[in-house]
C-alpha positions in Angstrom: -5.1 31.0 -29.9 -6.8 32.9 -32.7 -9.8 30.4 -32.6 -9.9 31.5 -28.7 -9.9 35.2 -29.5 -12.5 34.8 -32.0 -14.6 33.1 -29.6 -14.2 35.9 -26.8 -15.1 38.5 -29.6 -18.4 36.6 -30.6 -19.5 36.3 -26.6 -19.0 40.2 -26.2 -21.1 41.0 -29.6 -23.6 38.6 -28.3 -23.7 40.6 -24.8 -23.9 43.8 -26.6 -27.0 42.5 -28.7 -28.8 41.2 -25.8 -28.4 44.7 -24.0 -29.6 46.5 -27.0 -33.0 44.5 -27.2 -36.1 45.6 -25.5 -38.8 43.2 -24.5 -42.3 44.5 -24.5 -45.3 42.8 -22.7 -48.6 43.9 -24.0 -52.1 42.7 -23.0 -55.0 42.8 -25.2 -58.4 41.6 -23.3 -56.9 38.4 -21.8 -54.6 37.5 -24.4 -50.8 38.4 -24.0 -48.2 39.1 -26.5 -44.6 39.2 -26.2 -43.0 41.9 -28.7 -39.2 42.1 -29.4 -37.9 45.3 -30.7 -34.4 45.0 -32.2 -32.2 48.0 -32.5 -32.6 49.8 -35.7 -29.0 49.5 -37.0 -29.5 45.7 -36.9 -33.3 45.3 -38.3 -36.2 47.0 -37.0 -39.3 44.7 -36.5 -42.0 43.6 -34.1 -43.2 40.0 -34.3 -45.8 38.2 -32.1 -44.0 35.1 -30.6 -47.0 32.4 -31.2 -47.7 29.8 -28.9 -46.9 27.4 -31.8 -43.5 28.7 -32.7 -41.1 25.9 -32.8 -38.1 26.0 -30.7 -34.8 27.3 -32.2 -32.6 24.6 -31.2 -32.6 20.9 -32.1 -33.1 19.9 -28.6 -36.0 20.8 -26.6 -37.4 19.0 -23.4 -39.5 20.3 -21.1 -39.7 17.0 -18.7 -38.0 17.7 -15.4 -37.8 15.6 -12.1 -39.4 18.7 -10.0 -42.5 17.3 -8.6 -42.9 16.4 -4.9 -46.0 15.3 -3.3 -47.0 17.1 -0.2 -49.5 16.0 2.6 -51.4 12.8 3.2 -52.7 10.9 0.2 -56.7 10.7 -0.4 -57.4 7.0 -1.4 -60.3 6.4 -3.6 -61.8 3.0 -5.4 -62.2 3.1 -8.9 -66.1 3.1 -10.2 -67.8 1.0 -12.7 -66.8 -2.4 -11.9 -63.4 -1.3 -11.3 -61.2 -4.6 -10.9 -63.2 -6.5 -13.7 -63.1 -3.5 -16.2 -59.3 -2.9 -15.6 -58.5 -6.4 -16.3 -60.8 -6.1 -19.8 -58.7 -3.2 -20.6 -55.4 -4.2 -19.8 -55.7 -7.7 -21.0 -58.1 -8.1 -23.7 -59.2 -5.1 -25.3 -56.1 -4.2 -27.4 -54.5 -6.8 -29.7 -51.0 -5.0 -29.3 -49.5 -3.6 -26.3 -47.9 -0.7 -28.3 -51.1 1.0 -28.8 -50.9 2.5 -25.3 -48.6 4.9 -26.5 -51.0 6.1 -29.3 -53.8 6.3 -26.4 -51.8 8.4 -24.3 -50.5 10.7 -27.2 -54.2 11.1 -28.0 -55.3 12.0 -24.7 -52.5 14.6 -24.5 -53.4 16.1 -27.9 -57.1 16.3 -26.5 -55.6 18.4 -23.8 -53.8 20.6 -25.8 -57.1 21.3 -28.2 -59.2 21.9 -25.1 -56.7 24.5 -24.0 -56.4 26.1 -27.5 -60.1 26.3 -27.7 -60.3 28.0 -24.0 -57.7 30.6 -25.3 -59.8 31.5 -28.2 -63.0 31.7 -26.4 -61.7 33.9 -23.7 -60.0 36.0 -26.3 -63.4 36.3 -28.3 -65.1 37.3 -24.8 -62.5 39.7 -24.1 -62.8 41.6 -27.4 -66.8 41.7 -26.8 -66.6 43.1 -23.5 -67.9 40.0 -21.7 -67.6 40.3 -17.9 -67.4 36.5 -17.3 -65.3 33.7 -18.8 -66.4 30.4 -20.1 -65.1 26.9 -20.6 -64.5 23.5 -19.2 -64.1 22.9 -15.6 -64.7 25.6 -12.8 -65.2 28.4 -15.0 -62.2 30.6 -13.7 -60.0 32.6 -16.3 -56.9 30.8 -17.5 -53.6 31.6 -15.9 -51.3 34.3 -17.4 -48.8 31.6 -18.6 -51.5 29.4 -20.3 -51.9 32.2 -22.9 -48.4 32.0 -24.2 -46.9 28.4 -23.5 -46.2 26.3 -26.5 -48.4 23.7 -27.2 -46.6 20.2 -27.2 -46.4 16.8 -26.3 -43.0 15.3 -24.9 -42.0 11.9 -24.3 -38.8 10.6 -22.4 -37.4 7.0 -22.0 -35.2 5.6 -19.3 -34.0 2.0 -19.8 -32.0 2.0 -16.2 -35.1 3.3 -14.3 -37.5 1.2 -16.7 -39.7 4.2 -17.1 -41.5 5.9 -19.8 -42.8 9.6 -19.3 -45.4 11.6 -21.3 -46.0 15.3 -20.7 -48.4 17.7 -22.3 -48.6 21.6 -21.8 -52.4 21.2 -22.2 -55.3 22.5 -20.0 -54.3 20.0 -17.2 -56.8 19.0 -14.3 -58.5 20.2 -11.1 -58.8 17.6 -8.0 -62.4 17.1 -9.1 -61.5 16.5 -12.7 -58.9 13.8 -11.7 -61.3 11.9 -9.6 -64.0 12.2 -12.5 -61.7 11.4 -15.4 -59.3 8.8 -14.1 -61.8 7.4 -11.6 -64.1 6.2 -13.8 -63.5 3.7 -16.8 -65.4 4.6 -20.2 -65.9 8.3 -18.7 -64.4 10.2 -21.4 -63.3 13.8 -20.5 -63.1 14.6 -24.2 -66.4 13.7 -24.8 -68.0 15.6 -22.2 -66.3 18.5 -23.3 -67.6 18.2 -26.5 -71.1 17.6 -24.9 -70.9 20.7 -22.8 -69.8 22.8 -26.0 -73.0 21.3 -27.9 -75.1 22.1 -24.8 -73.7 25.8 -25.1 -74.4 26.0 -28.8 -70.9 27.2 -28.9 -69.6 27.6 -32.6 -66.1 26.5 -32.8 -64.1 23.9 -34.7 -63.5 21.4 -31.9 -63.5 18.2 -34.2 -59.6 17.6 -33.5 -60.3 16.3 -30.2 -59.9 12.8 -30.7 -61.1 11.0 -27.3 -64.3 9.3 -27.5 -64.7 6.5 -24.8 -62.3 7.4 -21.9 -60.5 3.9 -21.6 -57.1 5.0 -23.4 -55.6 5.9 -20.3 -56.1 2.6 -18.8 -54.1 0.8 -21.7 -51.3 1.9 -19.8 -52.0 -0.7 -17.3 -51.1 -3.5 -19.9 -47.4 -2.7 -19.6 -47.3 -1.0 -16.3 -46.7 -2.0 -12.6 -47.7 1.7 -11.5 -48.6 4.8 -13.0 -48.2 8.3 -11.5 -49.8 11.4 -12.9 -48.9 14.8 -12.2 -51.3 17.7 -13.3 -51.7 21.4 -13.0 -55.0 23.0 -14.2 -54.3 26.1 -16.3 -57.1 27.9 -14.3 -55.9 30.9 -12.2 -55.3 30.0 -8.5 -55.1 26.1 -9.3 -53.0 23.6 -7.4 -50.8 20.8 -8.5 -51.8 17.2 -7.7 -50.4 13.6 -7.6 -52.6 10.6 -9.0 -51.0 7.1 -8.3 -52.3 3.9 -8.9 -51.4 0.0 -9.6 -54.1 -0.7 -11.4 -55.5 -3.2 -8.5 -58.8 -1.2 -8.0 -57.9 1.9 -6.0 -56.1 5.2 -6.8 -54.7 7.7 -4.6 -54.3 11.7 -5.0 -52.0 14.1 -3.2 -51.3 17.5 -3.5 -47.9 18.3 -5.1 -45.5 21.2 -5.4 -43.2 21.8 -8.7 -45.8 20.6 -11.0 -45.6 22.2 -14.3 -49.0 23.2 -16.2 -50.6 20.4 -17.9 -50.1 16.7 -17.3 -47.6 14.5 -16.8 -47.8 10.6 -16.9 -44.9 8.4 -15.5 -45.5 4.8 -16.2 -43.2 2.2 -14.5 -42.8 -0.7 -16.6 -43.4 -4.3 -16.0 -39.9 -6.4 -16.6 -41.5 -8.3 -19.6 -42.5 -4.9 -21.0 -39.1 -3.1 -20.8 -38.9 -2.5 -24.7 -41.2 0.6 -24.2 -38.2 2.1 -22.5 -36.2 2.1 -25.4 -35.9 5.3 -27.5 -36.1 3.5 -30.8 -39.1 1.4 -30.1 -41.2 4.5 -29.0 -39.9 6.5 -32.2 -41.1 3.8 -34.3 -44.6 3.6 -32.4 -45.1 7.2 -32.6 -44.2 7.5 -36.4 -46.5 4.4 -37.1 -49.7 5.8 -35.0 -49.3 9.5 -34.2 -47.0 11.0 -37.0 -49.8 13.5 -38.0 -51.0 14.6 -34.5 -51.2 18.4 -34.9 -49.1 19.7 -32.2 -45.4 18.9 -32.1 -44.3 15.8 -30.2 -40.6 15.5 -28.7 -38.9 12.2 -27.9 -35.9 12.7 -25.6 -35.6 16.3 -26.9 -36.1 15.9 -30.6 -39.1 16.3 -32.8 -40.7 13.2 -34.1 -43.8 14.2 -36.2 -42.3 16.0 -39.1 -44.2 14.8 -41.9 -47.3 17.0 -42.7 -50.8 15.5 -43.0 -51.0 16.3 -46.7 -54.7 14.8 -46.8 -56.0 18.0 -44.8 -54.1 20.4 -46.9 -55.5 22.4 -49.7 -54.6 20.3 -53.1 -53.5 23.2 -54.6 -50.7 23.9 -52.0 -49.4 20.3 -52.4 -46.3 20.0 -54.7 -45.6 16.7 -56.7 -42.6 16.4 -54.5 -44.6 16.5 -51.4 -46.9 13.7 -52.9 -43.7 11.6 -53.8 -42.3 11.6 -50.3 -45.8 11.2 -48.7 -46.7 8.1 -51.0 -43.3 6.4 -50.3 -44.0 7.0 -46.6 -47.9 5.7 -46.5 -47.2 3.1 -49.1 -43.6 1.7 -47.9 -42.6 1.8 -51.5 -39.7 3.3 -53.8 -41.9 4.0 -57.0 -43.6 7.2 -57.6 -47.6 7.7 -57.9 -48.9 7.1 -61.5 -52.1 9.1 -60.4 -53.1 11.2 -57.5 -56.7 11.4 -56.1 -57.0 14.2 -53.3 -60.6 13.9 -52.1 -62.7 16.0 -49.7 -66.3 15.9 -48.7 -68.8 16.6 -46.1 -71.9 14.8 -47.5 -72.9 12.2 -47.0 -69.9 11.6 -44.7 -66.9 13.7 -43.7 -64.1 12.4 -45.5 -60.6 13.7 -45.9 -58.7 11.3 -48.3 -55.5 11.1 -50.2 -55.2 7.9 -52.4 -52.6 7.0 -55.0 -52.5 4.6 -57.9 -48.8 3.0 -58.1 -46.6 3.6 -61.3 -45.1 0.2 -61.0 -46.7 -3.1 -61.8 -48.6 -5.2 -59.2 -46.3 -7.4 -57.0 -46.9 -10.9 -56.6 -48.6 -10.5 -52.9 -51.0 -7.8 -54.3 -52.5 -10.2 -56.7 -53.5 -12.4 -53.8 -56.9 -11.6 -52.2 -55.7 -12.9 -49.0 -52.9 -10.2 -48.8 -52.9 -8.0 -45.8 -53.0 -4.5 -47.8 -55.4 -1.6 -47.7 -55.2 2.3 -47.1 -54.6 3.7 -43.5 -57.6 4.7 -41.6 -57.0 7.7 -39.5 -59.8 9.4 -37.2 -58.7 13.3 -36.6 -55.0 12.5 -37.7 -54.6 9.5 -35.2 -54.0 6.2 -37.1 -56.6 3.8 -36.3 -55.6 1.0 -38.6 -52.5 0.9 -41.0 -54.1 -1.5 -43.4 -57.8 -1.1 -43.1 -59.0 -3.8 -45.6 -62.7 -2.8 -45.3 -62.6 0.8 -46.1 -62.1 0.0 -49.6 -63.5 -2.9 -51.7 -61.0 -5.8 -52.0 -60.5 -5.5 -55.7 -58.9 -2.0 -55.2 -56.4 -3.3 -52.9 -53.6 -1.9 -55.2 -54.6 1.8 -53.9 -52.4 3.1 -51.4 -52.9 6.2 -49.2 -55.1 7.7 -46.4 -58.7 8.0 -45.5 -59.7 10.1 -42.5 -63.3 10.5 -41.4 -64.2 11.7 -38.0 -67.7 9.9 -38.6 -66.6 6.5 -38.3 -67.4 5.2 -34.7 -64.7 3.2 -33.2 -65.0 0.4 -30.5 -63.3 1.1 -27.0 -59.7 0.1 -28.5 -60.0 2.2 -31.6 -59.0 -0.9 -33.7 -62.2 -2.8 -34.8 -64.8 -0.8 -36.7 -68.3 -0.6 -34.7 -71.0 0.3 -37.3 -70.9 -2.0 -40.5 -73.5 0.0 -42.1 -71.6 3.1 -41.8 -68.3 1.4 -43.2 -70.3 0.2 -46.0 -71.5 3.7 -46.9 -67.9 4.9 -46.5 -66.7 2.2 -48.9 -69.4 3.0 -51.3 -68.6 6.5 -51.3 -65.0 6.1 -51.8 -65.4 3.3 -54.7 -67.7 5.5 -56.4 -65.3 8.4 -56.4 -62.5 6.4 -57.5 -64.5 5.1 -60.4 -65.3 8.6 -61.5 -61.5 9.6 -61.1 -60.6 6.4 -63.2 -63.2 7.1 -65.8 -62.1 11.0 -66.2 -58.6 9.7 -66.7 -59.7 7.1 -69.1 -61.4 10.1 -71.4 -58.7 12.9 -70.9 -55.4 10.9 -70.6 -56.1 8.0 -72.7 -52.4 6.9 -73.0 -51.6 7.0 -69.4 -54.8 5.1 -68.7 -54.2 2.6 -71.2 -50.7 1.9 -69.5 -52.5 1.7 -66.0 -55.2 -0.8 -67.6 -52.5 -2.9 -68.9 -51.0 -3.2 -65.5 -53.9 -3.0 -63.5 -56.9 -4.1 -65.6 -56.9 -7.5 -63.8 -58.2 -6.0 -60.8 -61.0 -4.0 -62.2 -62.0 -7.2 -63.7 -62.0 -8.9 -60.4 -64.3 -5.9 -59.3 -67.0 -7.1 -61.7 -67.1 -10.6 -60.7 -66.8 -9.9 -56.9 -69.3 -7.0 -56.8 -73.0 -7.8 -56.2 -74.8 -4.6 -57.4 -75.4 -4.1 -61.1 -75.1 -0.3 -60.8 -71.4 -0.8 -59.6 -70.6 -3.6 -62.3 -71.5 -1.2 -64.9 -69.4 1.9 -63.5 -66.7 -0.8 -63.2 -67.6 -1.8 -67.0 -66.8 1.7 -68.3 -63.3 1.3 -67.7 -62.6 -2.2 -69.4 -60.9 -2.2 -72.6 -61.2 -5.0 -75.6 -59.7 -5.4 -79.0 -62.5 -4.8 -81.7 -63.2 -6.7 -84.9 -63.7 -3.2 -86.3 -60.5 -1.6 -85.2 -56.9 -2.7 -86.2 -55.0 -4.9 -84.0 -53.5 -3.7 -80.8 -56.2 -0.6 -80.6 -58.7 -1.2 -77.9 -62.2 0.1 -77.4 -64.4 0.8 -74.2 -68.0 -0.5 -73.9 -69.3 3.0 -74.3 -67.7 3.4 -77.4 -69.3 0.1 -78.8 -72.4 1.3 -77.7 -72.0 4.2 -79.7 -71.6 2.2 -83.2 -74.4 -0.2 -82.3 -76.8 -0.9 -85.7 -80.1 0.0 -85.7 -82.2 -2.5 -84.0 -79.0 -4.1 -82.5 -79.8 -5.1 -78.6 -76.7 -7.1 -77.9 -72.8 -6.4 -77.4 -71.5 -9.4 -78.9 -68.1 -10.9 -77.9 -65.9 -13.7 -78.8 -63.0 -15.6 -76.5 -60.1 -16.8 -78.4 -56.4 -17.2 -77.6 -55.5 -14.7 -80.4 -57.0 -12.3 -83.0 -55.8 -14.7 -85.6 -57.7 -17.4 -84.0 -60.8 -15.1 -83.4 -61.0 -13.8 -86.9 -60.8 -17.5 -88.1 -63.5 -18.8 -85.8 -66.6 -20.5 -87.1 -68.6 -18.6 -84.7 -67.4 -15.2 -86.2 -68.4 -15.9 -89.6 -72.0 -14.7 -89.8 -71.4 -11.6 -87.7 -68.4 -10.9 -89.9 -70.7 -11.1 -93.2 -73.4 -8.8 -91.6 -70.3 -6.2 -90.6 -71.5 -6.5 -86.8 -68.8 -5.3 -84.3 -67.6 -8.1 -82.1 -65.1 -7.5 -79.1 -62.2 -10.0 -79.0 -61.3 -11.5 -75.6 -57.8 -13.0 -75.4 -57.8 -13.9 -71.6 -59.2 -16.9 -70.3 -61.3 -15.0 -67.7 -62.6 -12.4 -69.9 -65.6 -14.0 -71.1 -66.5 -14.8 -67.3 -66.2 -11.3 -66.5 -68.4 -10.4 -69.3 -70.9 -12.9 -68.3 -71.1 -11.7 -64.9 -71.5 -8.2 -66.1 -74.7 -9.3 -68.0 -75.5 -6.1 -69.6 -74.4 -2.4 -69.9 -76.5 0.5 -70.6 -79.5 -1.7 -70.7 -77.8 -3.8 -73.8 -77.2 -7.6 -73.0 -73.6 -8.9 -73.4 -73.9 -12.0 -75.5 -71.3 -14.2 -76.6 -71.3 -15.0 -80.6 -71.8 -18.8 -79.7 -74.9 -18.4 -77.6 -76.2 -16.0 -80.6 -75.4 -18.8 -83.1 -77.2 -21.3 -81.0 -80.4 -18.9 -80.5 -80.5 -18.1 -84.2 -84.0 -19.2 -85.7 -83.3 -17.9 -89.4 -81.0 -21.2 -90.0 -83.6 -23.4 -88.9 -85.4 -22.5 -92.4 -84.2 -25.3 -94.7 -86.2 -24.3 -97.5 -83.6 -22.4 -99.4 -80.2 -24.6 -98.8 -78.6 -23.5 -102.1 -77.6 -25.3 -105.4 -74.2 -26.2 -104.2 -75.8 -28.0 -100.9 -77.1 -31.2 -99.9 -80.8 -31.6 -100.6 -83.4 -31.7 -98.1 -83.9 -35.2 -98.3 -80.2 -35.8 -98.0 -79.9 -33.8 -95.1 -83.1 -35.5 -93.2 -81.3 -38.9 -93.6 -77.7 -37.5 -92.6 -78.7 -36.1 -89.2 -80.3 -39.1 -87.8 -77.0 -41.0 -88.7 -74.8 -38.5 -87.2 -76.5 -38.6 -83.8 -76.7 -42.3 -83.8 -72.9 -42.5 -84.5 -72.3 -39.8 -81.7 -74.8 -40.9 -79.4 -73.6 -40.4 -75.8 -71.8 -37.2 -76.9 -74.1 -34.7 -79.1 -77.3 -33.5 -77.5 -78.9 -32.7 -80.7 -77.9 -32.2 -84.5 -79.1 -29.7 -86.9 -78.1 -28.0 -90.1 -76.9 -24.3 -90.5 -76.5 -21.9 -93.2 -74.3 -19.6 -91.2 -71.1 -21.2 -92.0 -68.9 -21.1 -95.2 -65.6 -21.9 -94.5 -66.0 -24.8 -91.5 -67.8 -28.0 -92.0 -69.6 -27.8 -88.6 -69.5 -26.2 -85.2 -70.5 -27.2 -81.7 -72.7 -24.9 -79.5 -73.8 -24.8 -76.0 -76.1 -22.9 -73.9 -73.4 -21.0 -71.8 -70.3 -21.4 -73.6 -68.3 -19.4 -71.3 -69.6 -21.1 -68.2 -68.9 -24.4 -70.1 -65.2 -23.5 -70.7 -64.8 -22.5 -67.2 -66.1 -25.8 -66.0 -63.9 -27.9 -68.4 -60.8 -25.9 -67.0 -61.6 -26.3 -63.5 -63.6 -29.3 -62.7 -64.1 -31.6 -65.7 -61.3 -33.8 -64.7 -63.1 -34.9 -61.7 -66.0 -36.2 -63.8 -66.1 -39.3 -66.2 -66.4 -38.4 -69.9 -69.9 -39.7 -70.1 -71.2 -37.3 -67.5 -69.3 -34.5 -68.9 -71.0 -34.5 -72.4 -74.4 -35.0 -70.5 -73.8 -31.8 -68.7 -72.6 -29.9 -71.6 -75.3 -31.1 -74.0 -73.5 -30.0 -77.2 -75.3 -29.3 -80.2 -73.8 -30.3 -83.6 -74.5 -27.7 -86.3 -73.5 -29.0 -89.8 -72.8 -26.9 -92.9 -74.5 -28.7 -95.8 -72.6 -26.8 -98.6 -69.2 -27.8 -97.3 -67.1 -30.6 -99.2 -66.6 -32.8 -96.2 -70.1 -32.8 -95.4 -71.1 -33.9 -99.0 -68.6 -36.4 -99.1 -69.5 -37.8 -95.7 -72.9 -38.2 -96.7 -71.7 -40.3 -99.8 -69.5 -42.4 -97.6 -72.1 -43.6 -95.2 -72.9 -46.3 -97.9 -69.6 -46.7 -99.7 -67.4 -46.7 -96.9 -69.2 -46.8 -93.4 -66.3 -47.3 -91.1 -64.5 -44.1 -92.8 -67.7 -42.2 -92.7 -67.8 -42.9 -88.9 -64.2 -41.9 -88.1 -64.8 -38.9 -90.3 -67.8 -37.7 -88.4 -66.2 -38.4 -84.9 -63.1 -36.4 -85.9 -64.7 -33.2 -87.2 -66.9 -33.3 -84.0 -63.6 -33.7 -81.9 -62.1 -30.7 -84.0 -65.3 -28.6 -83.5 -64.9 -29.3 -79.4 -61.4 -28.2 -79.7 -62.2 -25.1 -81.7 -65.1 -24.4 -79.0 -62.4 -25.0 -76.0 -64.5 -27.5 -74.7 -61.9 -30.4 -75.0 -60.0 -31.1 -71.7 -56.8 -32.5 -73.5 -56.7 -32.4 -77.2 -54.1 -35.3 -77.1 -56.7 -37.8 -76.7 -57.6 -37.2 -80.5 -54.2 -38.6 -81.8 -55.5 -42.3 -81.6 -58.6 -41.9 -83.7 -56.8 -39.4 -85.9 -53.8 -42.1 -86.8 -56.8 -44.6 -87.4 -58.7 -42.3 -89.6 -55.6 -41.5 -91.6 -54.7 -45.3 -92.1 -58.1 -46.2 -93.6 -58.1 -43.1 -95.8 -54.5 -44.0 -97.2 -55.4 -47.8 -98.0 -55.9 -47.1 -101.5 -52.9 -45.0 -102.3 
């Protein structure tokens, strides 16, 4: 009872408030405003009700079954090779049937943008005192209702009737426009509208008009048995019309009563396409393709597109929370972005992009180059491809986000990109901007960048290997990090930092590949450069030296492995000063031919070197990195003799080392033991160089050597 009394009182109060409100209609030029004045005791205010004001209730639907065809129908035939082109559009042009929803929403958005433009144009002319209006169509002024109605797109599904309805409150069409725009395939009303604006040299932002080719409407015949279009132009004195076709080559136009301003499309679905009469299916398609269309989209009375297109907003207006939500939406992930790049430019291309660098580590599927990943490509807020893998280079596949460019030409179905040269330019612009962004992070936020490099450095190295232009390789090279012989273990340096410390006259950036720092510092190849206090970069990953070999040079300094530097060293060819603790020149002269004879078929050449101290010998090949890669990947397919023939290893002996001096005396006192020793130390050198496919093969010869060595004990 009490609840009933409270309800009656609320109704009474509402009636009083309504009676005390005054509504004032004001006209300025040709723009009409509704102003609401509320009683001073409640709240005095005037507010202009914008055409874009959101409905107050959660449910808002303008789709009504009020249209009724009147009079005889006027039949027409489609132009432009009608039946053949209809078959192409309906069967071959689109890879997914669901894109017809995107195309029809895009057409509806075009109609809204045309009406918005004409409103602004007529308002400007009225303020300037112009006597005649202008715009697309016949040239009459807009109807009064067109100046104040909200610009919206509505969809409705009906499972029982197996229909899908799409209605907009846009500019609508006259009878002539119906014939012209829906009677000829590949005739685009939007394209003609833009051309007319260009011819009239009208200065206005009409970039949000999406249509380009005029075939989007016909994609509805992929799923439709019959399509009905009801339209009423927004011009004064216009009549309503009904357009009907089953896609077989003809269409019919009739006058119609009860048509709301704008355009309404009713699609009678084929039995095997009944899923498009399901609300959840259409909701998913809208969110996938049309979530960022500028005007509100309602499905069965509920607004669907609620997420803002952040990439079009001012970066200062976007909060971290908004970035987090949007990143999870476009990335289909649950972590947060580590870095955010909000990039806008108008030259050399018009680009609006929002790119995210994930906080989490890369997933297993992201590591594969075959994974279907990439940023989402939009054109004027309409999704073209959700995973456009050609917008960014493949090595940047971990980057998530959105790229929107109105300069990208699209094919008729908006699914494949037409101009590969332009796409390459877009890719280069974005890749260069990302590299500059990451370089700035590496300089200004060193700690955060180091964490990023630990997780995603592999992708940067892939970029160097897969990129062909040297300029791009070196830009990526700035981002690489390696441990240095001059820095403590765990501290990494960049290539620019290395170059800043080069010794006078040094023209090379030296690097050494080894599984760990301990092995690197004890490597025979590092000995000579260590004595000279020359900085060497340590590469611990198997692919690092391959990356540096592909990079070749940085800032005009050659990237050189210490093994290659040792092989090319000419100073060690001078045997005039071997030292008092060394074999004599005559002993060296007789030892080298004997070693080459014992190791025939394995070594390409034998020489002595003065660069070694702690090691008896070392093996060098022309390109050590390539040789190691060959051993890891292909050597198992080649016999051992052919393997040595390809590698052409050079054995360099240290004439001051006790093993080499003892070996020289063993040649005459115990030839068998001497042969086993030289074979063993050669094998040891091959293992140290990383050129031995399976070190277990050494066990047999090592046991034989130990047996002979221990015979006297």
